[in-house]
N, C-alpha and C positions, 0 to 999 in steps of 0.2 A: 572645511567640512567634507567628510567622506561622501562619495557618490551614492553609496547604498548603506542602509542600516539593516543588519541581518540578526534576527533572534537566534541565539546559540543555545540549543537545548540538548545537552548530552544525554540526560535521562539516567538510566541505570546500567549496571553490568558492563558488557563490552561496548555499550553506547559511548562510554567515555574513551575507550581505547580507539575506536574507529573515528571519533571526532578529533582526537589528537592527530591521527593520521591525515585526516582531511585538512587540518590546519597547516601541516607541513606543505601540502600541495598548494593550498590557497596562498600561503606566504610566498612560495616560489613564483606563483603566477601573478602576484602583486595586484589582486583584485582591490579596487579602491572602495573598501568597505569597512564599516565599524561593526564589530561582532559584540553583541550584548547578551550576556549570560542570562538564562531564564531557568527557574526551578520548576521541575516537572518529574513525575514518576513516583516510584515506590517509597522513597524516604519521605516525600511530601505526604503521601497517604498515611504512612505509619505515624508520623509526628503531628500531622494537622488534620487527618481524615479528609484530605482533599488533594488528589494527585495532580490536579491542574488548577493551582491557586489563582485567585483573582489578580494578583500582581503580575502573573505570567500572561493571563488573558490581556491585560492592559499593555504589556510589552508587545504582544503580537499586533495590537491595534496601532502601535506607533513605530512599526518597522515595515520594511518592504517585503520581506519574506522570512521564512525560518528554515534552519537546517537542524535536523532532529536525529538523535542517535538511536536509542532503543529504550523500551521500558519493560519492566517485569509486570505481569498481570496474573492474577489468581481468581478462581471462582469466588462468589460472594461470601460464602461461609468461611473459607480459608483466609480471605482478605481481612475479614473482621477480626480474626484471631491474631493477625499481625499488627494490629494497632497497639500503640502504647497503652498500658493499663488504664490510664485516666480517660481514654477515649472509648474503651470497650463498653459494650452494652448501652450505648447512647443512640442507637438507631442509625448509625452511619452506614451507607451502602456504597461499595466501590463501583465506580463506573469508569470504563476505559477513557483515559484522557485524550487519546488520539481519535477515538470515535466522537467524543464531545467536541474536539477541535474542528473536526471535519464538518460537523453540523452547525456549530455556532458561527463559523466563518464561511459557511456554504462552500466548502472545498469539494464541489460536486463531482469532479473528474479525478479518478485515480489512474495514473498513467504508469504502465510497467513494461518497459522494453526488455526483451530477452534475446540477446544476440550472441552467437557462437563466435568468439574471437579465435583466429587461427593460432594453433599451438597450445590451446588449453587441453590438457590431457583428460579433462572431465567432460568435454563436449560429447553429446549423444551422437550428433552428426555435424560435420562442417556445413556451413552455409545457412544454418537456422537464423532467421531474423524476424522475430514475431513481436508485435506491440499489442499488449493487452490493455483495453480500456474497460475499467470497472466503475460502474455507477457507485458513488461514494457516500451518499447520505440517506438512501431509502432502503427498500427491500427488507430483509430479515434483520438488518442492523439499524432499523429506524428507532428502536428503543421502546416500542409499544408492546409491553409484556405484562402478564398477570400471573401471580402466584402468591397465595391461593387465588382462585378465580372468583371474583365478586359475583353475587347472585344476579345482579342486574346485567352484567356482561353476559353471563351464561344465558339468561332469559332472552336477551336481545338476539344473541346468536341463534338460539333455538327457533325463535320466531321467524327468522329469515332463512334458516338453513336446516332442513330436516335431518341432515347427517348428525347434528348435535344430539339428536335423540339417543344415539348409541351410547352416550356418556351420562345418561340420567342417573345411573346408579353409582357413578364415580364421585366420591366426596371432593369438595372444593380444595382441600389441602392435599389431595392426591392427583392434582391436575395442574398443568401449567400451559399457558397460551402465549405464543409469540405471533404477532401480526406481521405479515409480509405486505408491505405497502409500495406499490409501483404507481407512479403518476405519468401522464402523457408528457408533461413538461420535463421531468427528470429523465425519462427514457429518451425523449427527443434530444435533449442536450448532450447526453453521453454518446448517442449514435452519431449525431452531427459532428462532435469532436473527432470521432473515429474516422468518419469520411473526410473531414478536413485534413487530417494528417495524411491519409492515403492520397488525397489530391496533391498536397504540398510535396510529398516525397515520391510521387509517381508510382505508388503501389496500386496494383490492379484489382484488388478484392478486399472486401470486409466480410467477416463471418460473424453473424449474430448467434450467440450460444445461449439457449434457454431450455425450458422443459414444458412447452405449451400443450403437449398431449396429456399431461397430468395436471399441471398448474395452469388450468385453462384461462383463468382470469388474469392473474398477474403476469405470467410469462406470455400469455396471449396478447395482452396489451403491449408488452415490450416488443414482441415480434411484429405486430401490426404497425406500430410506430416506426420501427426500423424500415419496413417496406415503404412507408410514405416518405421517409427521409431519403431513401435510396433513389427515388425518382428525381431528386434534385441533383444527382451525380451520375449522369448517363454513361460516363466513361469508366465507372467502377462497378464491378459485379458484386451483388449481395448474395452470400451463401447463408444457409440456415442449418443449424445442427443442434441436436439435443445434448445436454451437458454430459450425460453418461457415455454416449457414443463418441463425443468429442475427445474425451480422455483417452479412449482407445485409438482414435484416428491420429491424435497428436503423436502418440508413440509409434504408430505405423508409418505415417507419412508427414512428418513435421515440416518438410519443405513445401508442402502444399498450402501453408497458411502464412498470412502476412499481417493482417490486422484482425484482432478478435475483440468483440464488444459484448458485454453482458452485464447483468445486475450484480448487486453487492456481494452476496455470499458466493455465488458461482464464480465471480471474478476473483475473490479471495482464494478459492480453491484452485482454479485453473491456472492462475498466475504462478502459484508455487510449482505446479506441474511443469509449466513452461520454463521456470527458472532451473529446474533440475535438468532439463534438456541441454542447457548451456553451462552447466557446471555447479548448480546448486545455489543456495541462498547467499553464498559468498559473492555472487555476481548479480544479485537481484536488487536493482535500484527502483525507486518510485518517486512520483510527484503527486501530491494532493493539491489540485489546482482549482481555484475559483476565479471569479471574474476580476477580483481586485487583490487577492492575496494567494499565496501558495506556501505549502510546507513540504519540504523534501526530506525523504527518509529511506534508508535501506530497509528491505522488508524482513530481514532476519530479526530474531528476538534478542533479548538481552543476555542470553547464555550465561547466567550467573556463575557457573562453575569455571568459566574461563576469564572472568572479570579481572582486570589488572595484570593478566599474564601476557598480553600483547601477542596472542597466539592466532586470533581469528583473521580471516582474509578481509582486508579493507577495500577490496575492489568494488563491492556493492556500494559502499559509501562514496568512493571516488567517482563511480559512474553516476551516483546521485548528485554529486557536485556538478557534473557535466550537465545534468538535466536542469539544475538551478541556473547555470550559465545560459543555457538555451532560453529559459523563461525570462531572464533579465535582459535578453537581447544581446548578450556577449557571445555572439556566434563564433568569433575567431578563437576566443578562449575555450569554448566548448569543443571545437574541432581539434585544437591543439592538445587538450587534455585527453580526448578519446584516442588520438593518435599515439600519445605517450603510453596510455594504458594498453593499447593493442600491441605496441612494440615490446613492452615488458613481458606480456603474456607470450608473445611469439618467440622471444629469445629464450625464455624458460630458465634463465640464470638465477632468478630470484622467485621463490615460490613458498607460500605458506603450507602448513601441514596438510590441509585438505587437498592440495595439488601435488602431494608427494614430496614436498620440500621441507626445509627446516628454518626458513627465515621468519622473522617476526612481522607483526602488523606494521610497525614503524619502518622496518627495512624495506618492506614492499612499497610503502608510501614514498620513501626516499628514492627508491629506484624509479618510480613514476615521475617524481619531481625532477630527477636528473635527466629525464627524456624530454621534458617540456621545452 
């Protein structure tokens, strides 16, 4: 019996391409694992009106972790038109399977390392090494939304907040409301995770990024909680920054930052900015981590126009595999894989199109496997 059971979720588009690249490296490294395929994504939605089928939910419940490729996602109305004719007009509503996965399995921590590897022609500056911690289950992605807005919701909000009076003349079908929900528990968990990594890796600071001067209650709660957590780590400095200013400062002084922690949507945005500093989404790995389960995925999308062409950079997926090794406790394999990735990037002999080269997704993976 294999030591690990890993859910294998290619998803859509180039998700299949980069997962094939990952398998080349995993086979080379001889991880003692059984990989079990799971259905997820756009084809499941089109044919079943469910992008995250119950059988795949059960698969995750019976595995140690999951490796995930990419999925296609469209707005509600466009998604409904993509259903097979027999399912259209039945009231089915598309919901992101990765968001649902994060919430159902309480994968509360989204970990996104952004590191500039020497020799990468796409680096903004050498020496950048930032880890972004994004709260993964709350905030604006909590899924509490209304359209059209029910009368009782509207009345309750107006009763408790005079600002709602500005919208008295707006018809219910011309208004949408999304609730931003931050809790002390959720905020404390993600901030503590950020400080724990800083302590473990000898990093000297954690920067909390929010917008408490405008979002006084939700961002205010997050920042106040961060200040309380910081008291438990006297050797690590807590800095505070507003999200808009932070985007500017990261471009101006990226070497000033080490660990960033923030709420769901701000983390989604700022982690892409950090990814571009070190070469773009082709180098952007992530882990969705809970107390008992984790799902690892590159943060790029499914890029349907490139699907099956083996053109895209697989480094994000290979760095994601490295994160999976870390989480499984396979530290030696994690270190070996990162060393191989760094070596291939530094040599520059094998490069995909985004790096100015002509090599394929699989050739890049083979080069990394050859360095292990």
